[in-house]
N, C-alpha and C positions, 0 to 999 in steps of 0.2 A: 531488455533488462528494464528493472524499475529501482526505484530509490525508496521503497515503502521501507524497508528495516531501518535505513540510514535517518530517515524523517522522523520515525519513532522514537529512537535512541534520542536523538538531537532534542525532542520535545519531551524526552523522559516518559513517555507512554507504551504500554505493553501490547502485546500482539491479542491478549484476551480482553482487551479494553476495545479495540479496533474492531475484533470481532463481534462483540457485545453491540456497538454502535452501528454496524453494518447488517446485524442480522444473520451475519454467516457462523459456520461452525469454526473452533478453532484451526483445526486441520486445513481447511481451506484458505483462511487467512496465512497461516504458517506456510503454504505452498505458494502464496504470492510473495510473501517477504523472502522467503528463500529461493525465489525465482524459478521453483520448478513448473511453476502455473501462471501464465500472465491473466490479468483480470481483465473482463471484457471493458470496453471504452466507457460503458455507463457506470460500471463498479469502479473504475479509475476516476472518474468525475465525481462519483460519489465520495472515496476514500478522499481525494482532493479537499471536497467540501469540508467533512470530517476534521480533518487535518489543518484546516483554513491555508491552503496552500494553493499555487496556481497548478493545474492539472499538469503542466510542462515540467513543474519541478519533481513530478514524480517519476519522469522520464530518463532514461541514461541512453544517449546516443552511442552506439558502438563504431568506431572507426574501423575502417577495413584498410 
C-alpha cells in the first residue's frame, strides 16, 4: 500500500498536477493513488522527489 493520496491532499496538490510532473497519464497516477497498481521503485523515488518527501514516507506497512 502507498500513501500518495494522503500526501497529495496534505500538500494541497492534485493527481492531474502529479501526472504532469511525472509525465504519466492521469489514469496511471489515479491507479497508483487508489492502490489498484503499485508504482515501480524508480517511479516511487521520482514521486518522492516531486513531493519533496523521503521515499519511505510514501509506503505504508501492513501489519499481519
